[in-house]
Structure formats: C-alpha cells, structure tokens
C-alpha positions as CSV (number, residue, x, y, z in Angstrom):
1,M,0.0,0.0,0.0
2,G,1.3,3.5,-0.9
3,A,1.8,6.3,1.6
4,V,-1.4,7.9,2.9
5,T,-1.6,11.7,2.5
6,N,-4.2,14.4,3.0
7,W,-5.8,16.0,-0.1
8,A,-3.2,18.7,-0.3
9,G,-0.3,16.3,0.0
10,N,1.4,18.3,2.8
11,V,0.7,15.7,5.5
12,H,2.0,12.2,5.2
13,F,0.5,9.7,7.7
14,A,2.8,7.1,9.3
15,S,0.0,4.6,9.9
16,E,-1.6,2.3,7.4
17,L,-5.2,3.2,6.7
18,R,-7.8,0.7,8.1
19,R,-11.1,0.6,6.2
20,P,-13.7,-1.5,8.1
21,R,-16.8,-2.5,6.0
22,T,-19.3,-2.9,8.9
23,V,-20.0,-1.0,12.0
24,E,-19.4,-4.1,14.0
25,E,-15.9,-4.5,12.5
26,L,-15.2,-0.9,13.4
27,Q,-16.4,-1.4,17.0
28,E,-14.0,-4.4,17.4
29,L,-11.1,-2.4,15.9
30,V,-11.7,0.6,18.2
31,A,-12.1,-1.6,21.3
32,A,-8.8,-3.4,20.7
33,A,-6.7,-0.4,19.7
34,A,-4.5,1.7,22.0
35,K,-4.8,4.8,19.8
36,V,-7.3,5.7,17.1
37,R,-7.8,8.6,14.8
38,V,-10.2,9.0,11.8
39,L,-9.3,10.2,8.3
40,G,-12.3,11.5,6.3
41,T,-11.9,12.7,2.8
42,G,-8.6,14.3,3.7
43,H,-9.5,17.9,3.2
44,S,-7.8,19.2,6.4
45,F,-4.4,20.9,6.0
46,N,-2.9,20.0,9.4
47,R,-2.2,16.9,11.5
48,I,-5.7,16.8,13.1
49,A,-6.2,13.2,11.8
50,D,-2.7,12.0,12.5
51,S,-2.2,8.9,14.6
52,T,0.6,6.9,16.3
53,G,-1.8,4.0,16.4
54,E,-4.7,3.0,14.1
55,L,-5.7,5.4,11.3
56,V,-9.3,4.6,10.4
57,S,-11.6,5.5,7.5
58,V,-15.4,5.1,7.6
59,L,-15.8,5.6,3.9
60,D,-16.4,1.9,3.3
61,L,-19.2,1.5,5.9
62,P,-22.6,0.7,4.4
63,K,-24.1,3.8,2.7
64,V,-27.3,5.0,4.4
65,V,-29.5,7.9,3.4
66,D,-32.7,7.4,5.4
67,V,-35.4,10.1,5.5
68,G,-37.5,10.0,8.7
69,A,-39.7,12.2,10.9
70,D,-36.6,13.8,12.5
71,G,-34.7,14.5,9.3
72,V,-32.3,12.5,7.2
73,T,-30.0,9.9,8.8
74,V,-26.8,9.4,6.9
75,S,-23.7,7.3,7.2
76,A,-20.7,9.4,8.3
77,G,-18.5,8.7,5.4
78,L,-20.9,9.8,2.7
79,R,-19.8,12.9,0.7
80,Y,-22.2,15.9,0.8
81,G,-22.7,15.5,-3.0
82,E,-24.0,12.0,-2.5
83,I,-26.4,13.0,0.3
84,T,-27.7,16.1,-1.4
85,A,-28.5,14.4,-4.7
86,A,-30.5,11.8,-2.8
87,L,-32.4,14.5,-0.9
88,Q,-33.1,16.6,-4.1
89,A,-34.6,13.5,-5.7
90,Q,-37.1,13.3,-2.8
91,G,-37.9,17.0,-2.9
92,L,-35.8,17.8,0.2
93,A,-32.8,20.0,1.0
94,L,-30.3,21.1,3.6
95,H,-30.0,24.6,4.8
96,N,-26.5,25.2,3.3
97,L,-23.4,23.6,1.8
98,G,-19.7,24.2,1.8
99,S,-17.6,25.2,-1.3
100,L,-16.9,21.5,-2.2
101,P,-19.5,18.8,-2.4
102,H,-16.7,16.2,-2.2
103,I,-16.2,16.4,1.6
104,S,-17.5,13.9,4.0
105,V,-20.4,14.9,6.3
106,S,-18.7,13.7,9.5
107,G,-15.4,15.3,8.7
108,A,-17.0,18.6,7.8
109,C,-19.2,18.7,10.9
110,A,-16.3,17.6,13.2
111,T,-14.1,20.5,12.1
112,G,-16.7,23.3,12.0
113,T,-16.8,23.6,8.2
114,H,-19.4,26.1,6.9
115,G,-20.9,27.8,3.9
116,S,-22.1,31.4,3.7
117,G,-25.1,33.5,4.5
118,D,-26.2,36.0,7.1
119,G,-28.9,33.6,8.3
120,N,-27.1,30.3,7.9
121,G,-25.3,28.5,10.6
122,P,-22.4,26.1,9.9
123,L,-23.0,22.7,8.4
124,A,-22.9,21.2,11.9
125,D,-25.8,23.4,12.9
126,A,-28.1,21.0,10.9
127,V,-27.1,18.0,13.1
128,G,-30.0,16.8,15.3
129,S,-28.4,13.6,16.5
130,I,-25.0,11.8,16.3
131,T,-23.9,8.2,16.8
132,F,-20.3,7.3,17.4
133,V,-18.2,4.4,18.5
134,A,-16.8,5.2,22.0
135,A,-13.4,4.1,23.4
136,D,-14.8,0.8,24.7
137,G,-16.2,0.0,21.3
138,E,-19.8,0.6,22.3
139,L,-22.2,2.8,20.3
140,V,-23.3,6.1,21.8
141,T,-26.1,8.2,20.4
142,L,-26.7,11.8,21.5
143,T,-29.5,14.2,20.5
144,R,-30.3,17.8,21.1
145,A,-32.1,16.8,24.2
146,D,-28.8,15.6,25.8
147,P,-27.0,18.3,27.9
148,D,-23.6,17.6,26.3
149,F,-24.9,17.5,22.7
150,A,-23.6,21.0,21.9
151,G,-20.1,19.9,22.7
152,S,-20.3,16.6,20.8
153,V,-20.9,17.7,17.1
154,V,-17.8,19.8,16.3
155,S,-15.7,17.2,18.2
156,L,-12.4,17.1,16.3
157,G,-12.6,13.3,16.6
158,A,-11.9,13.5,20.3
159,L,-15.0,11.7,21.6
160,G,-15.1,8.7,19.3
161,V,-15.5,7.5,15.7
162,V,-18.8,8.9,14.2
163,V,-20.8,6.4,12.2
164,S,-24.0,8.3,11.5
165,L,-25.7,11.7,11.8
166,T,-29.3,12.9,11.5
167,L,-29.6,16.2,9.7
168,D,-32.4,18.7,9.6
169,V,-34.1,19.0,6.2
170,Q,-36.5,21.4,4.5
171,P,-38.4,21.5,1.2
172,A,-36.1,21.6,-1.8
173,Y,-35.6,25.1,-3.3
174,Q,-33.9,26.7,-6.3
175,I,-30.9,29.0,-6.3
176,S,-29.7,31.4,-9.0
177,Q,-26.0,32.3,-8.9
178,V,-24.7,35.6,-10.2
179,V,-21.1,37.0,-10.2
180,Y,-20.2,40.6,-10.1
181,D,-16.7,41.9,-11.1
182,G,-15.0,45.0,-9.9
183,L,-16.6,45.8,-6.5
184,P,-14.3,48.5,-5.1
185,V,-12.6,47.1,-2.1
186,D,-13.5,50.4,-0.3
187,R,-17.2,49.4,-0.7
188,L,-16.6,46.0,0.8
189,E,-15.3,47.7,3.9
190,S,-17.8,50.6,4.1
191,D,-20.9,48.8,2.8
192,F,-20.1,45.4,4.2
193,D,-23.7,44.7,5.4
194,A,-25.2,45.7,2.1
195,V,-22.8,43.3,0.2
196,M,-23.2,40.3,2.5
197,S,-26.9,40.6,3.0
198,S,-27.6,40.9,-0.8
199,A,-28.4,37.2,-1.2
200,Y,-29.0,33.9,0.6
201,S,-25.3,33.1,0.3
202,V,-22.6,35.6,-0.6
203,S,-18.8,35.2,-1.1
204,A,-16.3,38.0,-1.8
205,F,-13.0,37.1,-3.4
206,T,-9.9,39.3,-3.3
207,D,-6.1,39.2,-2.9
208,W,-6.1,42.3,-0.6
209,V,-3.9,44.2,-3.2
210,D,-6.2,44.5,-6.2
211,P,-8.6,47.4,-5.7
212,D,-11.4,45.3,-7.2
213,V,-13.3,42.5,-5.5
214,M,-15.3,39.7,-7.2
215,V,-18.6,38.8,-5.5
216,W,-20.6,35.6,-5.9
217,R,-24.3,36.0,-5.0
218,K,-26.6,33.0,-4.6
219,R,-30.2,34.0,-4.3
220,R,-33.4,32.0,-3.5
221,E,-35.4,34.8,-5.0
222,L,-35.3,34.3,-8.7
223,E,-35.0,37.6,-10.5
224,A,-33.0,39.2,-13.4
225,P,-29.7,40.5,-12.1
226,A,-29.0,44.2,-12.4
227,P,-26.1,45.1,-14.8
228,E,-24.5,47.2,-12.1
229,W,-24.5,47.0,-8.3
230,L,-22.6,49.0,-5.7
231,G,-20.1,50.1,-8.3
232,A,-19.6,46.5,-9.6
233,R,-20.6,45.1,-13.0
234,L,-22.3,41.9,-13.9
235,A,-19.7,39.3,-15.1
236,D,-19.7,38.7,-18.8
237,G,-19.1,35.0,-18.4
238,P,-18.4,32.3,-15.9
239,R,-15.7,32.8,-13.2
240,H,-13.5,30.6,-11.0
241,P,-12.5,32.0,-7.6
242,I,-8.9,32.0,-8.7
243,K,-8.9,34.1,-11.9
244,V,-6.3,32.0,-13.7
245,M,-8.2,28.7,-13.2
246,P,-10.7,27.2,-15.6
247,A,-14.2,28.4,-14.9
248,G,-15.7,25.1,-16.1
249,Y,-15.0,23.6,-12.7
250,A,-17.4,26.1,-11.0
251,T,-21.2,25.6,-10.6
252,Q,-23.6,27.3,-13.0
253,Q,-23.6,31.1,-12.9
254,G,-25.3,33.8,-15.0
255,G,-28.5,33.8,-13.0
256,V,-29.7,30.5,-14.4
257,P,-31.9,28.9,-11.7
258,G,-31.2,25.4,-10.6
259,P,-31.4,22.9,-7.7
260,W,-29.9,24.1,-4.4
261,N,-27.4,21.3,-4.4
262,E,-26.0,22.4,-7.8
263,R,-25.6,26.1,-6.9
264,L,-24.7,26.5,-3.2
265,P,-21.3,24.8,-3.6
266,H,-18.7,26.7,-5.6
267,F,-17.6,23.6,-7.5
268,R,-19.4,20.9,-9.5
269,L,-19.7,17.4,-8.0
270,E,-18.6,15.8,-11.4
271,F,-15.4,17.7,-11.1
272,T,-13.2,15.5,-8.9
273,P,-10.4,17.6,-7.4
274,S,-6.9,16.2,-7.8
275,N,-4.4,16.7,-5.0
276,G,-4.6,20.4,-4.2
277,D,-1.5,22.4,-5.0
278,E,-2.3,24.7,-2.1
279,L,-2.5,25.3,1.7
280,Q,-5.4,26.9,3.4
281,S,-6.0,29.0,6.6
282,E,-9.2,30.6,7.9
283,Y,-10.0,32.9,10.7
284,F,-13.3,34.0,12.2
285,V,-14.1,37.4,13.7
286,P,-17.2,38.9,15.2
287,R,-19.6,40.2,12.5
288,D,-19.6,43.7,14.2
289,R,-15.8,43.9,13.7
290,A,-15.9,43.2,9.9
291,G,-14.8,46.7,8.9
292,E,-11.8,46.6,11.3
293,A,-10.8,43.1,10.0
294,I,-10.9,44.2,6.3
295,G,-8.8,47.2,7.2
296,V,-6.2,44.9,8.9
297,L,-6.1,42.6,5.8
298,R,-5.7,45.5,3.4
299,A,-2.8,46.8,5.4
300,L,-1.2,43.3,5.1
301,G,-1.9,43.0,1.4
302,N,1.7,43.4,0.2
303,R,2.9,40.8,2.8
304,F,0.4,38.3,1.4
305,A,1.3,38.9,-2.2
306,P,4.1,36.3,-2.6
307,V,2.1,33.4,-1.1
308,L,-1.6,34.1,-1.5
309,Q,-3.7,32.7,-4.4
310,V,-7.0,34.1,-3.3
311,S,-8.9,35.1,-0.1
312,E,-12.6,34.6,0.4
313,V,-14.9,36.6,2.8
314,R,-18.2,35.0,4.0
315,T,-20.6,35.3,6.9
316,I,-22.1,32.8,9.3
317,A,-25.0,33.0,11.7
318,A,-24.4,32.4,15.4
319,D,-24.9,28.9,16.8
320,D,-24.4,27.2,20.2
321,L,-22.0,24.4,19.3
322,W,-19.0,24.6,21.7
323,L,-16.2,24.4,19.2
324,S,-18.0,26.0,16.3
325,P,-16.2,29.0,14.8
326,S,-19.5,30.9,15.1
327,Q,-20.3,29.8,18.6
328,G,-22.2,32.6,20.4
329,R,-21.7,35.3,17.8
330,D,-22.6,36.2,14.2
331,T,-19.3,35.8,12.4
332,V,-17.2,36.9,9.4
333,A,-15.1,34.1,7.9
334,L,-11.8,35.2,6.4
335,H,-10.4,32.4,4.2
336,F,-6.9,32.2,2.6
337,T,-5.7,29.9,-0.1
338,W,-1.9,29.9,-0.1
339,I,0.7,28.4,-2.3
340,Q,1.9,25.0,-1.2
341,D,5.2,26.1,0.5
342,E,4.8,25.9,4.3
343,S,8.2,27.5,4.9
344,L,7.0,30.6,3.1
345,V,3.4,30.5,4.4
346,R,4.1,30.0,8.1
347,P,5.7,33.5,8.7
348,V,2.8,35.1,7.0
349,V,0.3,33.1,9.1
350,D,2.1,34.2,12.2
351,A,1.8,37.9,11.2
352,L,-1.8,37.4,10.2
353,E,-2.7,35.9,13.6
354,A,-0.9,38.6,15.5
355,A,-2.9,41.3,13.5
356,L,-6.3,39.5,14.0
357,A,-5.9,38.5,17.6
358,P,-7.1,41.8,19.0
359,L,-10.3,41.3,17.1
360,G,-11.1,38.0,18.8
361,A,-10.2,35.9,15.8
362,R,-10.7,32.1,16.0
363,P,-8.8,29.7,13.7
364,H,-10.4,27.0,11.6
365,W,-9.6,23.6,13.3
366,G,-8.8,21.9,10.0
367,K,-6.5,24.4,8.4
368,V,-3.0,25.9,8.8
369,F,-2.8,27.9,12.0
370,T,-0.5,28.4,15.0
371,G,-2.6,29.6,17.9
372,L,-5.7,31.6,18.9
373,T,-7.6,28.5,20.1
374,E,-8.0,30.2,23.4
375,Q,-10.5,32.5,21.6
376,Y,-12.9,29.6,21.7
377,P,-14.7,30.3,25.1
378,K,-15.9,26.7,25.6
379,V,-12.5,25.0,25.2
380,Q,-12.2,23.9,28.8
381,D,-15.7,22.6,28.9
382,F,-14.9,20.5,25.8
383,I,-11.7,19.1,27.3
384,A,-13.7,18.0,30.3
385,L,-16.3,16.4,28.0
386,A,-13.6,14.6,26.1
387,N,-12.1,13.3,29.3
388,T,-15.4,11.9,30.3
389,H,-15.9,10.0,27.1
390,D,-12.3,9.0,26.6
391,P,-10.6,9.0,30.0
392,N,-7.5,7.1,28.8
393,G,-6.9,9.3,25.8
394,K,-7.5,6.7,23.1
395,F,-8.6,9.3,20.6
396,R,-5.9,11.9,21.5
397,N,-3.0,12.7,19.3
398,G,-0.2,15.3,19.0
399,Y,-2.6,17.9,17.5
400,L,-5.1,17.6,20.5
401,D,-2.2,17.6,23.0
402,T,-1.0,20.9,21.5
403,Y,-4.2,22.8,21.0
404,L,-6.5,21.2,23.6
405,P,-4.1,19.9,26.4
406,R,-5.7,17.9,29.1
407,G,-3.8,19.8,31.8
C-alpha cells in the first residue's frame, strides 16, 4: 500500500489506513486499539487526523440515506454530494453547503466547516443527533435533548468514531448564482452589510492588493440581475474564484436557476479535485468587527502577495456548538488559499494571527494555524467532556495535546 496523505499532500501519515466495512468490525477495531484517529476525505491541512496507532476510515461503511420524521439519517463517510443528490430526488434540502460537495459529512461537521449567508449557521448546525463508537467499542447516540450535545458535534474526533448523523431537512428550493466583477474594495469595507446581505449566500474574493473584488451571490429569490450593483458590474461570463483557473469547474452562474445542491457549492460534483496544490488557513471574527478586519487585511496585502492565491470573505450566523467558529456570535469568515510552501506561508500566518488576535479571531480547526484557540470560550468545557468519554486518551494525538491539552 502506498503512503497515505491528505488531499493537499502536505501531510504524510505514518500509519496504514484501516477501512472496516461494517459498524461491528469498526467497533471491534476501536475496542482493541490503544490509539485511534479517523481520516475522512482528507480535506484538512494540518495533522488533526494523524495517529501513532490506528488510522481509520469510515468511507467503506454501508451507505445510508434514510429520511425519517426527525430529518435524514446518513452514514458518516458519505460525501455531501451523495447526500444532497438523494435529498433533491425526494424534494428535500439542507440549509446550506460548503464550497466543495466532495467532503464527508462527518469530517465537515467535526471541524466546523461552513458555507455562507447571514442567516445560515455552519454545516454542523443541521445535526440533530449523532452516533459514534466510543473508546470501549460501544455505540453512543446523542440528540439535542442531551445536555452535552452542543459539545459533541464539532468534536475534532476527540470523543469517538462517528458512524451516522441525523440532519435537519426542509423542502427543496432553487438557487440562481450571479457573479459581479470590480466591486471597489472600499465598498466591501464601508458597505459590508449591504454586500453580504444581498443574497441567501454571498462570497467575496480578493487578494487584498487588487482594488477590485469579485462577488458571488446565490439567491433564493429568482430575478433578473442588475447590470451594475454598488459600483460592480455583472460578469460577462463564468468565473473561477482563482482568476487563472478554468471556470468550467465552477457551478452554473449567469443567474440560471437550478437545484440548491447544484448552486450552493462553488464547484461541481462531477469535477473531482486532484491533490490540491495549495495550503489553506481561515479565521473567524465577530460580525460587528468586519470593517476593522478588512482594514487589517488591506494593510497586510503586500505581505500576502508572494504566497496568497485568493482570499474569500463569507458570513455565518451564530450557533451554540461549543467548538464551532461561530459559537455565540454572528461571524465573518476570512479564508486564505496559499501556495503549497509551508516554509513561506508560516511566517505570513504568524503575522496574520498577530494582527487579527485583538479582534477576537478564532482559527479553523482543519487548516493551517499556529494559535488563537484560546479565543474559543468553551474549550475547557470541551476538554472536560472529552475526558469523560475518553478517560484514557485513546482518541488523543499530538494535535489535540498541542491545542487542547488535558492539563
């Protein structure tokens, strides 16, 4: 078997990947192991999934998409693209999706992955119940009625191996996606609320040097787009977030209405990403400090220039999940796609964190970061919860020991 890496190829795992085919086989594996970590679809950019013991995948467990009275119950290893296609076929939908439909539902929820939209919580906000294999190999199911549920969804793999989740659903809806070029960056700062509230889901792309910003607006209200908006102009063709990349990889634009699952992601499911020639970081600041954050990033623009491919600005509604980036506050997400050279990226990340720290910035758990985890107010509560479920540290690794030490 060849070396196991993450999607970006910047992390090489020492352990052989185990792929149980039944939940019972997984339970036996976990019960017998001294150390266990789970690798999903590999879209994390740090060593969150690394293991000195067993490295486990749940991608080969039986595929389940079961619509019931409480929502849709899905097997943890399914990709969002698989779930959403099945829901759309039944006239149902999720509240939101991330940029890529290729990520696994359990990995995305465990790391606080999100989409965009002033009224939309992160992907994990749709989780109504969760079932995982605990350290003793037994199955544990938690629902919103359980007092520790809010600490158990964005779990970083510290509580056990998730095998299924139940997600809230709603009637299927259509989205039309429109791109605007040339929004003056000054308007992004001064008219932030007008920009980000202009559609159900909004993303602004910039490199913090170019004076113009590209804005992707995904609307549930189907209407003809205006040729001009806040000083920006309607794009004359399809766009990719990174201007030099082929636009054919992106989901349908031009205001053409289509199913929610084919518009909310930035990229098409039929486009299978190869290993990503990139690194990523992301930081989350309070919504009411958006203008300050944009000013900070504009001041750092020349520092970013040698290593930044593109930056994306999104918004997330507040939620109550303990380790969610938007826990307790409406949030602005500041995403950075870097070149794949960690020696050059790390000093820039350090400078970025130092500049954003006074704004209460929180890092994305699955991306390149150095610190700021203390900005999550429920960290100590989560550590206590993890100790209750896993007193011997079976699911702990170097990443957790660094960022969530047991003390």
